[in-house]
C-alpha positions in Angstrom: -33.2 123.0 109.9 -30.6 124.6 107.6 -31.8 126.7 104.7 -31.7 125.3 101.2 -31.5 128.2 98.7 -32.4 128.3 95.0 -30.8 130.3 92.2 -32.6 131.8 89.2 -30.2 130.9 86.5 -31.8 133.3 84.0 -31.1 136.2 86.4 -27.7 135.1 87.6 -24.7 137.0 86.2 -22.0 134.7 87.7 -20.4 137.3 89.9 -19.5 134.7 92.5 -20.4 136.5 95.6 -22.7 133.7 96.8 -20.0 131.0 96.1 -17.5 133.0 98.0 -19.9 133.7 100.9 -21.3 130.2 101.3 -19.4 127.5 99.3 -21.3 124.7 101.0 -24.5 125.9 99.4 -23.4 127.3 96.0 -21.1 126.4 93.2 -20.7 127.3 89.5 -22.2 125.3 86.6 -20.5 124.8 83.3 -21.9 128.1 82.0 -20.2 130.0 84.9 -23.5 130.7 86.7 -24.2 130.0 90.3 -26.3 126.9 91.3 -27.5 125.8 94.7 -25.8 122.6 95.6 -27.2 122.0 99.1 -27.9 123.3 102.5 -25.6 125.8 104.2 -25.2 128.0 107.2 -28.3 130.2 107.6 -26.4 133.4 108.3 -24.1 132.8 105.2 -27.1 132.1 103.0 -28.9 135.2 104.3 -25.8 137.2 103.5 -25.6 135.7 99.9 -29.2 136.5 99.3 -28.8 140.1 100.6 -25.6 140.7 98.6 -26.7 139.2 95.2 -26.5 142.2 92.8 -29.4 140.8 90.7 -31.5 139.2 93.4 -31.2 135.8 91.8 -31.2 133.9 95.1 -34.2 132.9 97.2 -34.9 130.4 99.9 
C-alpha cells in the first residue's frame, strides 16, 4: 500500500523540497505552505520526510 504523508502546516516553511521530490503527494496551499494531496511513491515520500529541514512531514 502506498504511503500517505501528512504535513504539519504550523512547522512548514514552504521551502518546496517535498513538492519537488514527490509532486504526486505534495502541493502548495494558498499560503505557500506544503500540503499532502494524496499517496505517492514510498521511496520519494521517505526522501521528502528525510530532507524536510523542519521535520514537518510524517507518515
